[in-house]
C-alpha positions as CSV (number, residue, x, y, z in Angstrom):
1,M,-53.3,1.3,-16.8
2,C,-53.5,1.1,-12.8
3,R,-51.0,1.1,-10.4
4,R,-51.3,-0.8,-6.8
5,N,-50.8,2.0,-4.0
6,P,-47.7,2.4,-3.4
7,I,-46.2,1.3,-0.2
8,K,-44.8,3.5,2.9
9,I,-41.7,4.1,5.0
10,T,-42.8,4.7,8.4
11,D,-39.7,4.3,10.6
12,V,-35.7,4.6,10.0
13,K,-34.0,2.9,13.1
14,V,-29.8,3.0,13.2
15,E,-27.7,1.3,14.8
16,T,-23.4,1.8,15.7
17,I,-21.4,-1.5,15.4
18,R,-17.7,-1.5,16.3
19,I,-15.9,-4.0,13.7
20,P,-12.2,-4.8,15.4
21,M,-10.1,-6.1,13.4
22,K,-7.8,-9.3,13.5
23,K,-4.4,-7.5,13.3
24,P,-4.1,-3.7,12.1
25,F,-4.4,-3.7,8.6
26,R,-2.0,-0.9,6.7
27,I,-2.4,0.7,3.3
28,A,-0.3,4.0,1.8
29,F,-2.3,6.6,3.7
30,A,-3.6,5.0,6.3
31,V,-3.5,2.0,9.1
32,Q,-6.8,0.6,11.0
33,D,-7.1,-2.1,13.6
34,H,-11.2,-1.6,13.4
35,S,-13.7,0.4,12.2
36,L,-17.0,2.0,13.0
37,N,-19.7,1.5,11.1
38,V,-23.4,1.9,10.8
39,L,-26.3,-0.1,10.3
40,V,-29.8,1.2,9.0
41,K,-33.2,-0.8,9.2
42,I,-36.0,1.1,6.7
43,S,-39.5,-0.4,7.6
44,T,-42.6,-0.1,5.5
45,D,-46.7,0.1,6.6
46,E,-46.7,-3.1,4.8
47,G,-43.9,-4.9,7.6
48,L,-41.5,-5.3,4.9
49,W,-38.4,-3.8,6.3
50,G,-34.6,-3.6,4.8
51,I,-31.5,-3.4,6.2
52,G,-28.4,-1.3,4.7
53,E,-24.9,0.2,5.7
54,A,-22.7,2.2,6.0
55,A,-18.5,2.3,6.1
56,P,-17.3,5.4,6.0
57,F,-13.6,6.1,6.3
58,E,-12.3,9.6,6.3
59,P,-9.7,9.6,3.9
60,V,-11.4,8.5,1.1
61,T,-15.8,9.4,1.7
62,G,-14.8,12.3,4.0
63,E,-16.9,10.6,6.5
64,S,-17.1,9.3,10.0
65,A,-19.5,7.1,12.3
66,A,-21.0,10.4,13.8
67,T,-21.0,12.5,10.6
68,V,-22.9,9.3,9.3
69,L,-25.4,9.5,12.2
70,E,-26.0,13.1,11.5
71,A,-26.6,12.5,7.6
72,L,-29.2,10.0,8.8
73,K,-31.1,12.0,10.8
74,L,-31.9,13.9,7.5
75,F,-32.2,12.0,5.9
76,R,-35.0,10.0,8.1
77,T,-37.7,13.1,7.5
78,G,-37.3,12.8,3.8
79,L,-38.0,9.2,3.8
80,I,-40.7,9.0,5.9
81,G,-43.8,8.7,3.8
82,M,-41.8,7.7,0.6
83,D,-42.4,4.9,-1.4
84,P,-39.1,2.6,-0.7
85,L,-39.5,1.7,-4.7
86,D,-38.4,5.1,-5.9
87,I,-35.0,4.9,-5.5
88,E,-34.4,7.7,-7.7
89,G,-36.7,9.6,-6.1
90,I,-34.6,9.3,-3.0
91,H,-31.7,9.5,-3.8
92,R,-32.5,13.1,-5.1
93,M,-34.4,13.7,-1.8
94,M,-31.0,12.8,-0.4
95,D,-29.2,14.8,-2.6
96,R,-30.9,18.1,-2.5
97,L,-30.4,17.8,1.7
98,L,-26.5,17.0,1.2
99,S,-23.8,16.9,-1.1
100,G,-21.5,13.8,-0.6
101,N,-22.2,11.5,2.1
102,T,-22.0,8.8,0.2
103,S,-21.7,6.2,2.9
104,A,-24.6,7.2,4.4
105,K,-26.6,7.4,1.3
106,A,-25.3,4.0,0.7
107,A,-26.7,2.7,3.8
108,V,-29.9,3.9,2.9
109,D,-29.3,2.5,-0.8
110,I,-29.0,-0.8,0.3
111,A,-31.8,-1.1,2.6
112,L,-33.9,0.3,-0.3
113,Y,-33.0,-2.4,-2.6
114,D,-33.6,-5.3,0.5
115,I,-36.9,-4.1,0.2
116,K,-37.2,-4.3,-3.1
117,G,-36.0,-8.2,-3.2
118,K,-38.2,-9.3,-0.3
119,L,-41.4,-7.3,-2.6
120,M,-40.6,-9.1,-5.4
121,G,-39.3,-12.5,-3.8
122,Q,-36.0,-12.4,-5.7
123,P,-32.3,-12.2,-4.3
124,L,-30.5,-9.2,-4.8
125,D,-28.7,-10.3,-8.2
126,K,-32.0,-11.1,-9.8
127,V,-33.2,-7.9,-8.7
128,L,-30.6,-6.2,-10.5
129,G,-31.5,-8.1,-13.7
130,G,-28.6,-11.2,-12.8
131,S,-28.4,-14.4,-13.8
132,V,-25.6,-16.3,-12.4
133,N,-24.9,-16.8,-8.7
134,Q,-21.3,-17.1,-8.1
135,I,-18.5,-14.5,-7.9
136,V,-14.9,-15.0,-7.5
137,T,-13.2,-12.2,-5.3
138,D,-9.4,-11.8,-4.4
139,M,-8.4,-11.5,-0.9
140,T,-5.8,-8.1,0.2
141,V,-2.5,-8.3,1.9
142,G,-1.9,-5.3,3.6
143,I,1.8,-3.3,3.8
144,D,4.5,-5.2,6.3
145,T,7.5,-6.3,5.6
146,P,8.2,-8.4,2.4
147,E,9.1,-11.1,3.7
148,A,5.8,-10.9,6.0
149,M,3.6,-10.0,2.9
150,A,5.3,-12.9,1.0
151,A,4.7,-15.9,3.6
152,E,0.9,-14.1,3.8
153,A,0.1,-14.5,0.4
154,R,1.4,-18.2,0.2
155,E,-0.9,-18.6,3.4
156,R,-3.7,-16.9,1.8
157,G,-3.1,-19.2,-1.5
158,E,-2.2,-22.5,0.3
159,K,-4.0,-22.4,3.1
160,D,-7.1,-20.9,2.5
161,G,-7.7,-21.2,-1.2
162,F,-7.4,-17.8,-2.9
163,T,-6.7,-17.6,-6.6
164,I,-6.2,-14.0,-6.2
165,L,-4.4,-11.8,-4.3
166,K,-4.3,-8.3,-3.9
167,I,-1.5,-6.7,-3.0
168,K,-1.2,-3.2,-0.9
169,A,1.8,-0.8,-2.1
170,G,2.3,2.6,-2.4
171,I,4.8,3.6,0.4
172,N,8.1,2.6,-0.9
173,P,8.3,1.8,-4.6
174,I,11.8,-0.3,-4.5
175,E,10.3,-2.6,-1.4
176,D,7.2,-2.7,-3.5
177,I,9.0,-4.3,-6.4
178,Q,11.2,-6.2,-3.2
179,A,7.8,-7.3,-1.4
180,L,6.1,-8.5,-5.1
181,T,9.4,-10.5,-6.1
182,L,8.9,-12.5,-2.7
183,I,5.6,-13.0,-3.2
184,R,5.6,-13.9,-6.6
185,Q,8.0,-16.5,-5.7
186,A,6.5,-17.9,-2.8
187,V,2.6,-17.7,-4.6
188,G,4.4,-19.4,-8.1
189,P,3.3,-18.6,-11.4
190,N,-0.7,-19.5,-11.2
191,I,-1.7,-17.2,-8.7
192,R,-3.2,-14.3,-9.9
193,L,-1.7,-10.5,-8.6
194,R,-2.6,-7.3,-8.6
195,V,-1.5,-4.1,-6.9
196,D,-3.0,-0.9,-5.1
197,A,-0.6,1.6,-4.4
198,N,-3.5,4.2,-3.0
199,Q,-2.4,7.3,-4.1
200,G,0.9,6.8,-3.5
201,Y,3.7,6.6,-6.5
202,T,4.5,10.1,-8.4
203,V,4.4,9.7,-12.1
204,S,8.3,8.5,-12.7
205,D,7.9,6.4,-10.1
206,A,4.7,4.6,-11.8
207,V,6.2,4.4,-14.6
208,R,9.6,2.7,-13.0
209,T,7.8,0.7,-10.7
210,L,4.7,-0.7,-12.9
211,K,7.6,-1.9,-15.4
212,A,9.3,-4.0,-13.0
213,F,5.8,-5.5,-11.9
214,E,4.9,-6.6,-15.4
215,K,8.0,-8.9,-15.7
216,L,6.4,-9.7,-12.3
217,G,3.4,-11.3,-14.0
218,V,1.5,-8.2,-12.4
219,E,-1.7,-8.0,-13.9
220,A,-3.4,-4.8,-13.0
221,V,-2.1,-1.7,-10.6
222,E,-4.7,0.5,-9.1
223,Q,-4.7,4.1,-8.1
224,C,-0.7,4.7,-8.6
225,L,-1.1,8.3,-9.0
226,P,-3.1,10.9,-6.7
227,S,-6.7,10.9,-6.7
228,W,-6.9,14.9,-9.2
229,D,-4.2,13.3,-11.7
230,L,-6.3,11.5,-14.4
231,D,-3.8,13.4,-16.7
232,G,-0.7,11.9,-15.2
233,M,-2.9,7.8,-15.2
234,R,-3.3,8.2,-18.8
235,F,-0.1,9.0,-19.6
236,V,1.4,6.3,-17.0
237,R,-1.2,3.9,-19.2
238,S,0.3,4.7,-22.6
239,K,3.7,3.8,-21.0
240,V,2.7,-0.1,-19.4
241,D,1.2,-2.9,-20.9
242,L,-0.5,-4.3,-17.7
243,K,-3.4,-3.1,-17.0
244,V,-4.1,0.6,-14.9
245,M,-7.3,1.1,-12.6
246,L,-9.1,3.9,-11.2
247,D,-10.7,3.9,-7.6
248,E,-10.1,6.8,-5.7
249,S,-10.1,9.3,-8.8
250,V,-13.7,8.2,-9.1
251,H,-16.8,8.5,-7.1
252,T,-19.3,9.6,-9.2
253,P,-20.9,8.9,-12.4
254,I,-19.4,12.0,-13.7
255,D,-16.2,10.9,-12.5
256,A,-16.1,7.8,-14.3
257,A,-17.2,9.9,-17.6
258,K,-14.0,12.3,-17.2
259,A,-12.1,9.6,-16.5
260,C,-13.4,7.4,-19.9
261,K,-13.3,10.6,-22.5
262,I,-9.5,10.9,-21.5
263,D,-8.7,7.1,-21.9
264,A,-7.5,6.6,-18.1
265,A,-8.3,3.8,-17.1
266,D,-8.5,0.0,-18.3
267,I,-11.0,-1.0,-14.9
268,I,-13.1,1.3,-12.6
269,N,-13.2,0.3,-8.4
270,I,-16.8,0.6,-7.8
271,K,-17.6,1.1,-4.3
272,L,-20.9,1.3,-2.7
273,M,-19.5,3.8,0.1
274,K,-17.8,6.3,-2.6
275,C,-20.4,6.2,-5.0
276,G,-23.2,6.1,-2.7
277,G,-25.0,2.8,-3.2
278,L,-26.3,0.4,-6.0
279,Y,-27.9,2.6,-8.1
280,P,-25.5,5.1,-9.1
281,A,-22.8,2.3,-9.0
282,E,-25.3,0.9,-11.5
283,K,-24.6,4.0,-13.6
284,I,-20.9,4.1,-13.3
285,N,-20.8,0.6,-14.5
286,A,-23.0,1.6,-17.6
287,I,-20.7,4.8,-18.4
288,A,-17.2,2.2,-18.4
289,E,-19.5,-0.5,-20.5
290,A,-20.1,2.1,-23.3
291,N,-16.6,3.1,-23.1
292,H,-15.1,-0.1,-23.1
293,V,-13.9,-0.1,-19.9
294,Q,-14.4,-3.3,-17.3
295,C,-15.1,-2.6,-13.8
296,M,-14.3,-4.5,-10.2
297,V,-16.4,-3.8,-7.1
298,G,-14.3,-3.4,-4.1
299,C,-15.1,-2.4,-0.8
300,M,-14.3,-0.1,3.1
301,L,-14.2,-2.3,6.3
302,E,-17.6,-3.7,6.1
303,T,-20.0,-6.3,7.6
304,K,-21.6,-9.2,5.3
305,V,-24.3,-6.4,4.8
306,A,-22.4,-4.4,2.4
307,I,-20.4,-7.0,1.0
308,A,-23.4,-8.8,0.1
309,A,-25.0,-5.8,-1.9
310,G,-21.5,-5.4,-3.5
311,V,-21.4,-9.3,-4.9
312,G,-25.2,-8.8,-5.8
313,L,-23.9,-6.8,-7.9
314,V,-20.6,-8.5,-9.2
315,A,-23.0,-11.9,-10.3
316,A,-25.9,-9.2,-11.4
317,K,-23.8,-7.5,-14.2
318,Q,-21.2,-9.0,-17.2
319,N,-18.8,-6.1,-17.8
320,I,-17.9,-6.2,-13.9
321,T,-15.2,-8.9,-14.6
322,E,-13.7,-8.6,-11.0
323,A,-14.5,-8.5,-7.2
324,D,-12.5,-7.6,-4.4
325,C,-15.2,-7.7,-1.6
326,D,-12.9,-9.6,1.0
327,S,-12.8,-7.3,4.2
328,F,-15.1,-8.8,6.2
329,M,-12.6,-11.4,6.6
330,Y,-10.3,-9.1,8.0
331,A,-12.6,-8.6,11.5
332,V,-12.0,-11.0,14.8
333,D,-15.7,-12.2,14.2
334,P,-16.3,-12.5,10.4
335,E,-19.9,-13.2,10.9
336,M,-20.5,-10.9,13.1
337,G,-24.0,-12.3,14.0
338,M,-25.3,-11.8,10.6
339,P,-25.7,-15.8,8.7
340,G,-26.5,-15.9,5.0
341,G,-26.2,-13.6,1.9
342,F,-23.4,-15.4,0.9
343,A,-21.3,-18.9,1.7
344,V,-17.6,-18.7,1.3
345,N,-15.1,-21.5,-0.3
346,G,-12.0,-19.5,-1.3
347,G,-12.2,-17.1,-3.1
348,V,-15.8,-18.7,-4.8
349,Y,-18.4,-16.8,-3.1
350,T,-21.9,-18.0,-3.7
351,L,-25.3,-16.2,-3.4
352,S,-28.4,-17.2,-1.2
353,D,-31.1,-17.4,-3.1
354,K,-33.2,-15.9,-0.3
355,P,-35.0,-12.6,-1.1
356,G,-32.7,-9.1,-1.3
357,L,-29.5,-9.2,0.4
358,G,-30.3,-12.9,2.0
359,I,-28.8,-11.6,5.3
360,D,-30.2,-12.9,8.6
361,I,-30.5,-9.7,11.0
362,D,-32.8,-7.6,12.4
363,F,-32.7,-5.1,15.5
């Protein structure tokens, strides 16, 4: 069997973009009022090109926009002349050049899948083997006073139409319980609630607080312990009935295998910026599925470019049962001159049928 001559990467361009937030976004270990991201454009000798995005976050990925730019300079030397469909080979090349630097790798990876979709004439969810074009995402409520969080939760449900809310916590367990109590009263019994403690609790605090959350109908709590404490997560999971989710504990497929081996999680939160893109994300999901662990796709503070990639992954994989792909909506201008990708109706996203990411952007 003969193969067609491979297409080749001829150019890699980068552009830094500043994303101002509507209001400061507070989690257990950081407050952000903007994000500094990097867009990547990979061009080929057949006129096809793809767009990717890096959304670095130093407390989680160890990167800044400056380090992403340096990493991409290095990756560019390896990318020129390679076949953009050789996604595994390109990941091997990037991993040989630099360990970590996962959001920089994700930017390259997303652009490659955008090219692949355009070459196939298919949207990303079909490129990844899926058959549905709609997903449901939650909306996140950042840390504030309990009363302000309850008011925001009510608005997200009644005004914006979200049926699932993710509540940030992890600074003060007593205030977290108070906030969740007020939120449940504000939104009623039919809104699904999950909590993200961002590594903020001790084991004893986690068990006590999660038991209080159970009584309020919270269905899952994400990363309640420090990222290194998988044994602690396993212990907490054994003491509560709600679902325990891992985020910062799982960056790589190997991390996922370790967590699954000791039964430390009911759900794993996959983030493209944390694992290095769609290619390793599929591996994490496969490992989780083989161990009867469900997955969610989450996000950093991203534009619609990276969000479209994450949404496509959710739509493609049956084992990815949840989505936390809302961060572009925190921006002052959620569209940021990037039409397409998906249409939003409350928490329901309907994916574009355009090839690749379906995002109408060029630079």
